[in-house]
N, C-alpha and C positions, 0 to 999 in steps of 0.2 A: 548638567548638560551632557548629553551622550557624545562619545567620540564620533567623528565623521570621517569616513573613508572615501577619498576622492578617486575618480577614475584613473587619474594620472599616477596615483600611488598604489595601483594594483599591478603587480609584476608577475608574469607567467614564469613558473619554475619547471613545469613538466606538462607535456600535452600528448595524449594519445587519442585514438578513436573513442575510447570508452570512459576515460577519466582524465581530469586535469588537476594540477596543483598550482595555487596562486599564493603569492606573498601579499598580504593585506597590511600595508604600513599605515597604522592609525595615528602615529605620532613620529616625529623625527627620531630615527634609530630604533623604533619599536615595531616589531613585526608579529603578525599572526598568520598561520598557514592554513589554507582552506583546500580540502579535497572535494571536488565537485564534478558533476556531469555537465554543468552549464558553461557556455562560452563567456568570455570576459565581459561582454556588454549586457549579459543577463544575470550577473551575480546578484544574490540577495543583498550583499553588503553595500552595494553602491546605489540601490534603489531609493528613491524618495519615499517618504511615509505613504503618500497616496499610491505610488507604484507598488509598494510592499503590500498594501492592503488589498490590492486586486491581482496579485501575482498568482499564477497557476503552479500547482505542485509538479514535482518530477514524475510522480507515479500515483496510482490509485490502488488502494487495498479494498477488497470487497467482502462485506459481511453477508454471506449468502445463507438465507434461512429457507428451508424447504417445508412446505405444508402439504400433507397427504391426508385425504379424507379418512377419518377414523383413527388417526395417529396423532401423537403430540408433535409439535414443530421440532425440527432438528437443524442444528447449525452444521453447514457443510464445510469441512476442512479437508486438506489433502496433505500427503507427504511429498515434499519437494526437496530435492538435493540442493543444499546451499553450499557452494564451493568454499567460501572463506571459513565456514564452520566444519566442512568435511563430513557433514551428517545429513541424513534425511530428516528434515524438521517439519513438525506439524504446523501447517500454514494455511491462511486464507488465500483464495485466489487473488492475484495481484499482478500489476505490470506497469510499464512505463507509459506515460502520456505521450503519444506520437504527435508529430506536427499536424497530421490530418485530423486528429482528435481536437487539437487546439483551435482548429478552424471551424469546428462545429458550434452550433448555438449553445449546447450543453456539453462542454469538453469532458467534464468529470464523468457524466453519465454515459457518454459515448465510449470512453475508455473502459468503464466498468462492463458495459454490455459486450464489448469485444473480448475482453480478458476472460469473462465468465464463459463465453462460448468456446474460446480456445482451450481453456484449462479444465472445463467440466463437461463440455459438449451440450450445455443447456442454453437455449435461446430465451432471453427475457421477453415475455409477451406483453402486449398492451394491457392485458388484464392483471398482470403482476405489478407489484409495487417496486419502484426504483427511485431512491432519493439519497441526497447527500447528508451524511451524519456530521462530517467536519470537512471544510474545504482545503485545509492545509495544516499538517502536523509535521514538525521537524523531527527527524530521526535522532539527531544529536548535533545541535549547533555548536558544540564544543570543538568539533574537528571537520564538520562538513555542513553544507547548507541543504543537503538532500532532504526531501520532504515527500509525504504521502497524503493524499486525501483519503477519507473513509467514506465509502458509499455502501448503502444497504440495498440488497435485492431480496424481496420476499416472493418466492416462486412457488406456485401451485404445481405439484408434480404427482402424477398418477403412478409412475413406475421408475424406480431408481436404477433400473437396468439401462436407462438412457444416459447415465453418467459415463463419460469417456474422457480419457487423457490423451487421445490420439492427436489433438490439435497442438501439442507442445511444439514450440519453435526454437531455433537456435540451440543454445546450450541447456535449455530447460530439460530437466529429468524428473519425472514423477513416479511414485510407487504406491498408488492406491488412495482411496478416500476414507474419511471417518465421518459418520453421521452422529453428531453429538447431541444427546438429550440435555435438558437443563441439569439433571442430576450429574451426568457425565461432566458437564462444563464446570460445575461447582467443585467436583473432585480434581479436575485439571488445575483450576485456580488455586485450590488448597495445596496441592502437591508441588506446583511449579515445574512439573515435568510431565511428559506424555506417558502412555502406557508402557513404553519401553525404557523409561527412566531418563529420556533425553530432554534437555531444555528446549524451550521454544522462544520465539521472538516477542518483542513488546507489542507487535501488531496482532499476533495471535492472542495475546493477553487482552488487548483492546476488543477484539471480536468476541471473545468469551464473555467479557464484562458487559458489553452492549447486549449480547444475547440474553444473559441471565437477568439483566435489568428490566426487560420487558418493554423498554422504550420503543423498540421497533414496531410493537403492536399498537402504538398510540398515534402513529402517523397516518 
């Protein structure tokens, strides 16, 4: 039988606008510490099984595949400065699920469309494909309940000159795009580093794997 964490056994330890830390007491005198974006009443740890199965993620990561007539499909990645790593990391477009998105009929797709436009300048059209790959993946439930959905956008694009990073908001800092062929993706997967020798995130790995799998072309 799994441990049960009751609401009254969740104690706040630290709270700021962007991050919170809670003490999850799962048995008398036994504690587990959770860093999270979520308020106390929305922690994953206290959800019932049914609430857990229908929970929304904290953010959405977008696997953006560009199709141009006469060329092979390309995976669109960008270089985004990640402050905890102190590096520009090869990354898929991604962003937090806002309260306005959560109120939409399709929260994950609404978030994906907004983030793709902000970070790439591309508008997902009705004639493009936009679908959920996975509704919620934990980053690492060993220290945080932070989670991302994976959404795929297959966009028909005539001119890559339309790509733009001018929509960056807040602390976001970008430094260019990479258009990744299947051969490029296999090289990145094999090396575990980008062309500059820098490591990348598990969500970049997931985007590369999904792209080379060809599953996106079967939906």
